[in-house]
LOLO-137393 format. One record per residue: chain; x, y, z of N, C-alpha, C in turn. Coordinates in steps of 0.02 Angstrom, whole numbers, padded with zeros to 5 digits, always signed. Layout:
N
ATOM   cadena      n_x      n_y      n_z     ca_x     ca_y     ca_z      c_x      c_y      c_z
ATOM        A        X        Y        Z        X        Y        Z        X        Y        Z
...
//
This chain:
195
ATOM   cadena      n_x      n_y      n_z     ca_x     ca_y     ca_z      c_x      c_y      c_z
ATOM        A   +00031   +17055   +04738   +00021   +17017   +04798   +00083   +16976   +04811
ATOM        A   +00111   +16982   +04871   +00172   +16945   +04886   +00155   +16882   +04925
ATOM        A   +00194   +16831   +04915   +00186   +16768   +04951   +00222   +16773   +05018
ATOM        A   +00195   +16741   +05071   +00228   +16743   +05136   +00295   +16708   +05132
ATOM        A   +00343   +16736   +05166   +00409   +16705   +05169   +00407   +16645   +05215
ATOM        A   +00459   +16604   +05210   +00464   +16546   +05253   +00465   +16567   +05326
ATOM        A   +00500   +16621   +05340   +00505   +16646   +05409   +00436   +16666   +05435
ATOM        A   +00396   +16699   +05393   +00329   +16720   +05414   +00284   +16660   +05427
ATOM        A   +00289   +16609   +05382   +00248   +16549   +05391   +00268   +16512   +05455
ATOM        A   +00333   +16507   +05470   +00356   +16473   +05531   +00333   +16511   +05593
ATOM        A   +00335   +16577   +05589   +00312   +16618   +05646   +00238   +16607   +05659
ATOM        A   +00198   +16606   +05605   +00127   +16595   +05612   +00112   +16525   +05640
ATOM        A   +00151   +16476   +05618   +00143   +16408   +05642   +00160   +16404   +05717
ATOM        A   +00212   +16438   +05738   +00232   +16438   +05809   +00178   +16471   +05852
ATOM        A   +00149   +16526   +05828   +00096   +16559   +05865   +00035   +16514   +05871
ATOM        A   +00017   +16479   +05817   -00040   +16434   +05818   -00028   +16376   +05866
ATOM        A   +00033   +16349   +05866   +00049   +16293   +05911   +00046   +16316   +05984
ATOM        A   +00072   +16375   +05998   +00070   +16402   +06066   -00002   +16413   +06089
ATOM        A   -00043   +16440   +06045   -00113   +16451   +06062   -00149   +16385   +06076
ATOM        A   -00135   +16334   +06035   -00167   +16269   +06045   -00145   +16238   +06111
ATOM        A   -00081   +16244   +06128   -00058   +16216   +06192   -00088   +16254   +06251
ATOM        A   -00098   +16319   +06245   -00129   +16358   +06299   -00201   +16336   +06309
ATOM        A   -00237   +16323   +06254   -00305   +16298   +06260   -00307   +16230   +06293
ATOM        A   -00260   +16187   +06276   -00257   +16121   +06306   -00245   +16126   +06380
ATOM        A   -00199   +16168   +06402   -00184   +16176   +06473   -00245   +16204   +06509
ATOM        A   -00277   +16255   +06482   -00334   +16285   +06517   -00394   +16239   +06519
ATOM        A   -00399   +16190   +06474   -00455   +16144   +06474   -00443   +16085   +06521
ATOM        A   -00382   +16077   +06546   -00367   +16022   +06592   -00400   +16035   +06659
ATOM        A   -00419   +15981   +06695   -00448   +15991   +06761   -00397   +16019   +06809
ATOM        A   -00421   +16056   +06859   -00377   +16085   +06909   -00346   +16030   +06951
ATOM        A   -00284   +16039   +06969   -00248   +15991   +07010   -00230   +16023   +07076
ATOM        A   -00246   +15988   +07129   -00230   +16013   +07195   -00159   +15994   +07213
ATOM        A   -00130   +16030   +07258   -00063   +16014   +07282   -00051   +16052   +07346
ATOM        A   +00002   +16035   +07381   +00019   +16069   +07443   +00029   +16144   +07431
ATOM        A   +00050   +16163   +07371   +00062   +16234   +07357   -00003   +16275   +07361
ATOM        A   -00061   +16242   +07358   -00125   +16277   +07367   -00133   +16302   +07438
ATOM        A   -00097   +16270   +07485   -00100   +16290   +07555   -00144   +16246   +07598
ATOM        A   -00186   +16205   +07568   -00231   +16161   +07605   -00252   +16104   +07560
ATOM        A   -00278   +16051   +07589   -00307   +15997   +07549   -00368   +16026   +07515
ATOM        A   -00370   +16016   +07449   -00424   +16047   +07411   -00441   +16004   +07350
ATOM        A   -00496   +16022   +07318   -00516   +15986   +07258   -00567   +16026   +07218
ATOM        A   -00583   +16000   +07160   -00633   +16031   +07116   -00667   +15975   +07077
ATOM        A   -00728   +15987   +07057   -00764   +15936   +07019   -00781   +15877   +07064
ATOM        A   -00769   +15817   +07039   -00785   +15756   +07077   -00746   +15754   +07143
ATOM        A   -00778   +15731   +07196   -00744   +15724   +07260   -00703   +15660   +07263
ATOM        A   -00710   +15617   +07212   -00676   +15552   +07213   -00607   +15554   +07181
ATOM        A   -00580   +15614   +07171   -00511   +15620   +07146   -00473   +15677   +07180
ATOM        A   -00495   +15696   +07239   -00465   +15754   +07273   -00402   +15738   +07312
ATOM        A   -00395   +15678   +07339   -00341   +15664   +07385   -00277   +15637   +07352
ATOM        A   -00284   +15603   +07296   -00226   +15571   +07265   -00175   +15618   +07235
ATOM        A   -00191   +15681   +07230   -00143   +15729   +07202   -00120   +15780   +07254
ATOM        A   -00125   +15762   +07316   -00106   +15807   +07371   -00033   +15801   +07389
ATOM        A   -00011   +15844   +07434   +00059   +15844   +07456   +00074   +15785   +07501
ATOM        A   +00138   +15771   +07510   +00161   +15716   +07552   +00163   +15737   +07625
ATOM        A   +00138   +15693   +07668   +00141   +15704   +07740   +00189   +15653   +07770
ATOM        A   +00235   +15677   +07813   +00284   +15633   +07844   +00315   +15669   +07903
ATOM        A   +00366   +15638   +07933   +00401   +15670   +07989   +00443   +15729   +07965
ATOM        A   +00453   +15736   +07900   +00493   +15791   +07874   +00455   +15836   +07825
ATOM        A   +00393   +15820   +07812   +00353   +15858   +07764   +00284   +15872   +07794
ATOM        A   +00271   +15935   +07810   +00208   +15956   +07841   +00194   +15916   +07904
ATOM        A   +00248   +15906   +07943   +00243   +15864   +08003   +00202   +15895   +08059
ATOM        A   +00190   +15959   +08057   +00146   +15992   +08106   +00096   +16034   +08067
ATOM        A   +00037   +16004   +08054   -00011   +16038   +08010   -00081   +16010   +08021
ATOM        A   -00130   +16048   +07999   -00199   +16023   +08000   -00208   +15967   +07949
ATOM        A   -00169   +15967   +07896   -00172   +15912   +07847   -00151   +15847   +07881
ATOM        A   -00099   +15849   +07923   -00078   +15790   +07961   -00133   +15770   +08010
ATOM        A   -00166   +15819   +08039   -00221   +15805   +08086   -00279   +15769   +08052
ATOM        A   -00296   +15791   +07992   -00349   +15756   +07955   -00328   +15684   +07940
ATOM        A   -00265   +15674   +07921   -00241   +15606   +07909   -00246   +15565   +07973
ATOM        A   -00229   +15594   +08030   -00233   +15558   +08094   -00305   +15540   +08110
ATOM        A   -00353   +15581   +08091   -00423   +15563   +08101   -00443   +15504   +08057
ATOM        A   -00413   +15499   +07998   -00425   +15441   +07955   -00396   +15379   +07988
ATOM        A   -00336   +15385   +08018   -00307   +15329   +08055   -00354   +15306   +08111
ATOM        A   -00383   +15354   +08147   -00432   +15338   +08199   -00491   +15300   +08169
ATOM        A   -00518   +15325   +08114   -00576   +15293   +08082   -00559   +15222   +08061
ATOM        A   -00497   +15210   +08042   -00476   +15143   +08020   -00460   +15096   +08079
ATOM        A   -00455   +15123   +08140   -00444   +15081   +08199   -00376   +15049   +08203
ATOM        A   -00325   +15082   +08177   -00257   +15054   +08180   -00227   +15067   +08249
ATOM        A   -00171   +15035   +08263   -00139   +15040   +08329   -00080   +15087   +08329
ATOM        A   -00067   +15115   +08388   -00007   +15156   +08399   +00052   +15109   +08411
ATOM        A   +00110   +15138   +08418   +00171   +15098   +08429   +00169   +15062   +08497
ATOM        A   +00130   +15087   +08546   +00126   +15053   +08611   +00072   +15000   +08613
ATOM        A   +00039   +14987   +08556   -00011   +14934   +08551   -00082   +14957   +08564
ATOM        A   -00091   +15018   +08588   -00159   +15043   +08599   -00189   +15067   +08533
ATOM        A   -00255   +15072   +08533   -00290   +15096   +08473   -00276   +15171   +08463
ATOM        A   -00264   +15190   +08401   -00256   +15261   +08384   -00323   +15295   +08395
ATOM        A   -00327   +15338   +08445   -00392   +15369   +08461   -00393   +15443   +08441
ATOM        A   -00452   +15473   +08449   -00461   +15542   +08426   -00413   +15590   +08460
ATOM        A   -00396   +15577   +08523   -00349   +15621   +08559   -00280   +15620   +08528
ATOM        A   -00264   +15567   +08490   -00199   +15562   +08457   -00195   +15606   +08395
ATOM        A   -00251   +15632   +08373   -00252   +15676   +08313   -00233   +15747   +08335
ATOM        A   -00168   +15757   +08344   -00142   +15822   +08367   -00107   +15862   +08312
ATOM        A   -00107   +15836   +08252   -00075   +15871   +08196   +00000   +15864   +08193
ATOM        A   +00030   +15825   +08238   +00102   +15814   +08238   +00116   +15744   +08210
ATOM        A   +00150   +15741   +08155   +00165   +15677   +08121   +00227   +15647   +08153
ATOM        A   +00217   +15612   +08209   +00272   +15583   +08246   +00274   +15507   +08241
ATOM        A   +00308   +15476   +08289   +00319   +15403   +08288   +00253   +15363   +08288
ATOM        A   +00203   +15384   +08328   +00140   +15348   +08329   +00104   +15352   +08262
ATOM        A   +00107   +15410   +08230   +00075   +15418   +08165   +00110   +15377   +08112
ATOM        A   +00176   +15375   +08115   +00215   +15333   +08068   +00196   +15260   +08077
ATOM        A   +00195   +15237   +08139   +00178   +15167   +08154   +00108   +15149   +08129
ATOM        A   +00059   +15192   +08145   -00010   +15180   +08125   -00017   +15183   +08049
ATOM        A   +00018   +15229   +08017   +00016   +15235   +07944   +00043   +15172   +07911
ATOM        A   +00098   +15145   +07938   +00126   +15082   +07910   +00076   +15025   +07915
ATOM        A   +00041   +15021   +07972   -00010   +14968   +07979   -00064   +14975   +07925
ATOM        A   -00087   +15036   +07916   -00140   +15047   +07867   -00115   +15034   +07796
ATOM        A   -00054   +15054   +07782   -00026   +15041   +07715   -00022   +14966   +07702
ATOM        A   -00002   +14927   +07752   +00000   +14854   +07744   -00070   +14827   +07729
ATOM        A   -00119   +14850   +07767   -00188   +14828   +07757   -00213   +14844   +07687
ATOM        A   -00193   +14902   +07662   -00214   +14924   +07596   -00172   +14896   +07539
ATOM        A   -00122   +14855   +07555   -00080   +14825   +07503   -00029   +14873   +07473
ATOM        A   -00009   +14923   +07511   +00040   +14972   +07487   +00107   +14960   +07520
ATOM        A   +00159   +14992   +07495   +00224   +14991   +07527   +00218   +15025   +07595
ATOM        A   +00236   +14989   +07648   +00229   +15014   +07716   +00291   +15055   +07736
ATOM        A   +00292   +15118   +07714   +00349   +15161   +07728   +00333   +15215   +07779
ATOM        A   +00270   +15221   +07800   +00251   +15270   +07850   +00246   +15341   +07822
ATOM        A   +00253   +15348   +07757   +00248   +15413   +07724   +00181   +15416   +07687
ATOM        A   +00144   +15469   +07697   +00079   +15476   +07665   +00088   +15515   +07601
ATOM        A   +00098   +15478   +07546   +00107   +15508   +07481   +00045   +15499   +07438
ATOM        A   +00053   +15508   +07374   -00003   +15505   +07327   -00039   +15437   +07327
ATOM        A   -00002   +15382   +07331   -00034   +15316   +07331   -00075   +15305   +07394
ATOM        A   -00048   +15325   +07451   -00084   +15315   +07514   -00145   +15361   +07517
ATOM        A   -00136   +15425   +07504   -00193   +15471   +07505   -00243   +15455   +07451
ATOM        A   -00219   +15429   +07395   -00264   +15410   +07341   -00315   +15357   +07361
ATOM        A   -00298   +15316   +07410   -00345   +15265   +07434   -00406   +15296   +07467
ATOM        A   -00399   +15357   +07492   -00455   +15392   +07523   -00508   +15408   +07471
ATOM        A   -00489   +15416   +07408   -00534   +15434   +07354   -00582   +15378   +07334
ATOM        A   -00572   +15318   +07358   -00612   +15261   +07335   -00686   +15271   +07351
ATOM        A   -00728   +15273   +07300   -00799   +15285   +07309   -00833   +15227   +07344
ATOM        A   -00875   +15242   +07393   -00912   +15191   +07429   -00975   +15172   +07390
ATOM        A   -00981   +15107   +07375   -01038   +15083   +07337   -01060   +15016   +07364
ATOM        A   -01123   +14999   +07353   -01147   +14933   +07371   -01149   +14890   +07309
ATOM        A   -01109   +14837   +07310   -01104   +14792   +07253   -01122   +14722   +07277
ATOM        A   -01176   +14694   +07249   -01197   +14627   +07268   -01210   +14619   +07343
ATOM        A   -01239   +14671   +07373   -01255   +14668   +07444   -01197   +14684   +07490
ATOM        A   -01137   +14695   +07463   -01078   +14711   +07503   -01057   +14783   +07490
ATOM        A   -01036   +14818   +07543   -01011   +14885   +07535   -00937   +14883   +07519
ATOM        A   -00917   +14922   +07469   -00847   +14929   +07451   -00830   +15003   +07452
ATOM        A   -00766   +15018   +07454   -00744   +15088   +07452   -00749   +15121   +07520
ATOM        A   -00726   +15184   +07522   -00721   +15220   +07585   -00757   +15287   +07587
ATOM        A   -00761   +15321   +07531   -00784   +15390   +07530   -00854   +15396   +07499
ATOM        A   -00898   +15432   +07534   -00966   +15440   +07509   -00984   +15514   +07508
ATOM        A   -01008   +15537   +07451   -01033   +15606   +07445   -01102   +15606   +07478
ATOM        A   -01105   +15631   +07539   -01166   +15626   +07579   -01218   +15679   +07561
ATOM        A   -01196   +15741   +07549   -01244   +15794   +07535   -01208   +15855   +07507
ATOM        A   -01245   +15895   +07470   -01221   +15961   +07450   -01269   +16011   +07480
ATOM        A   -01244   +16053   +07523   -01286   +16102   +07559   -01281   +16169   +07525
ATOM        A   -01337   +16201   +07517   -01338   +16268   +07487   -01347   +16321   +07540
ATOM        A   -01326   +16305   +07601   -01331   +16353   +07656   -01276   +16406   +07648
ATOM        A   -01267   +16447   +07697   -01218   +16501   +07693   -01147   +16476   +07684
ATOM        A   -01134   +16413   +07702   -01066   +16386   +07697   -01052   +16356   +07628
ATOM        A   -01103   +16344   +07588   -01095   +16314   +07521   -01044   +16257   +07524
ATOM        A   -01063   +16204   +07554   -01016   +16150   +07565   -01042   +16084   +07540
ATOM        A   -00995   +16039   +07527   -01010   +15970   +07511   -00991   +15929   +07572
ATOM        A   -01037   +15888   +07594   -01025   +15846   +07653   -01003   +15777   +07629
ATOM        A   -00947   +15754   +07657   -00921   +15688   +07638   -00916   +15645   +07700
ATOM        A   -00927   +15580   +07691   -00917   +15533   +07745   -00865   +15482   +07725
ATOM        A   -00817   +15474   +07770   -00764   +15424   +07760   -00781   +15365   +07805
ATOM        A   -00789   +15307   +07775   -00806   +15246   +07812   -00743   +15205   +07823
ATOM        A   -00717   +15209   +07883   -00658   +15170   +07901   -00680   +15102   +07928
ATOM        A   -00632   +15062   +07945   -00646   +14995   +07972   -00681   +14998   +08040
ATOM        A   -00666   +15050   +08079   -00694   +15055   +08147   -00743   +15113   +08157
ATOM        A   -00734   +15168   +08122   -00775   +15227   +08133   -00790   +15262   +08067
ATOM        A   -00841   +15305   +08070   -00857   +15348   +08014   -00836   +15420   +08031
ATOM        A   -00806   +15452   +07983   -00780   +15520   +07992   -00815   +15566   +07941
ATOM        A   -00837   +15623   +07963   -00869   +15672   +07918   -00822   +15731   +07909
ATOM        A   -00812   +15751   +07846   -00776   +15812   +07832   -00810   +15846   +07773
ATOM        A   -00788   +15907   +07757   -00824   +15949   +07710   -00776   +15980   +07659
ATOM        A   -00805   +15998   +07601   -00769   +16036   +07550   -00811   +16098   +07534
ATOM        A   -00779   +16156   +07539   -00815   +16219   +07525   -00825   +16226   +07449
ATOM        A   -00864   +16276   +07430   -00875   +16288   +07359   -00811   +16312   +07325
ATOM        A   -00762   +16335   +07363   -00697   +16353   +07334   -00647   +16295   +07335
ATOM        A   -00669   +16237   +07360   -00627   +16177   +07357   -00589   +16160   +07420
ATOM        A   -00587   +16204   +07469   -00549   +16191   +07531   -00585   +16138   +07573
ATOM        A   -00545   +16091   +07598   -00572   +16042   +07645   -00566   +16067   +07716
ATOM        A   -00617   +16052   +07756   -00614   +16067   +07827   -00648   +16011   +07866
ATOM        A   -00634   +16008   +07930   -00657   +15953   +07972   -00661   +15977   +08044
ATOM        A   -00692   +15937   +08087   -00697   +15954   +08157   -00638   +15922   +08194
ATOM        A   -00601   +15963   +08229   -00544   +15937   +08268   -00569   +15911   +08335
ATOM        A   -00527   +15876   +08369   -00545   +15848   +08434   -00556   +15904   +08486
ATOM        A   -00515   +15957   +08482   -00515   +16005   +08537   -00533   +16078   +08520
ATOM        A   -00531   +16098   +08457   -00542   +16170   +08443   -00599   +16184   +08394
ATOM        A   -00638   +16136   +08376   -00692   +16148   +08328   -00670   +16136   +08257
ATOM        A   -00697   +16173   +08210   -00683   +16162   +08139   -00618   +16196   +08118
ATOM        A   -00583   +16163   +08072   -00520   +16189   +08047   -00511   +16168   +07974
ATOM        A   -00482   +16213   +07934   -00464   +16195   +07866   -00405   +16147   +07868
ATOM        A   -00402   +16102   +07820   -00348   +16053   +07816   -00286   +16086   +07785
ATOM        A   -00258   +16133   +07822   -00202   +16174   +07798   -00136   +16138   +07806
ATOM        A   -00090   +16151   +07759   -00022   +16123   +07763   +00024   +16165   +07807
ATOM        A   +00010   +16229   +07814   +00056   +16274   +07849   +00032   +16296   +07917
ATOM        A   -00018   +16264   +07944   -00045   +16285   +08008   -00070   +16223   +08046
ATOM        A   -00060   +16222   +08112   -00084   +16167   +08154   -00125   +16196   +08211
ATOM        A   -00190   +16187   +08207   -00234   +16209   +08262   -00260   +16149   +08301
ATOM        A   -00231   +16090   +08291   -00255   +16029   +08323   -00221   +16013   +08388
ATOM        A   -00165   +16046   +08403   -00129   +16029   +08465   -00147   +16073   +08523
//
């Protein structure tokens, strides 16, 4: 019977380490990103937005993802650059000057750096679970229902300062919402059906 050589033992150790790291990676929760093609999530709905892609005048500036963000601005009742309220008609999926201005207002209200760019910190605020604590409501997002109809969707309600917004997550994790002018649309990064 021969003893394993040092080279054989090191090889076996490397294979074991590689297998362990593969198990660790596969056991990690799925992470959404712009590379998925749309705003998406898995598992809890209270951690879906903070790991999404950046929305700005140079990043996904014409997209359904920008349109969903604009609907959140509407729900929050922030103002456009001309001083009027950001209304549903302003949710056109184009991340322009009015969206930047309204985003900065909301970022200030939320205690964030007011740069007009919707990154992980800004979108992460959408994930805040709505709860009643001591008779007061806190948070913004409420898991309203899980429907077992043909759409297999989770219904979510976003409670802004001025309005409530309803959007949905499919059983495959894709978010969709009702646009102002064309009906329902997935919150896609590469497509704009809101204008």
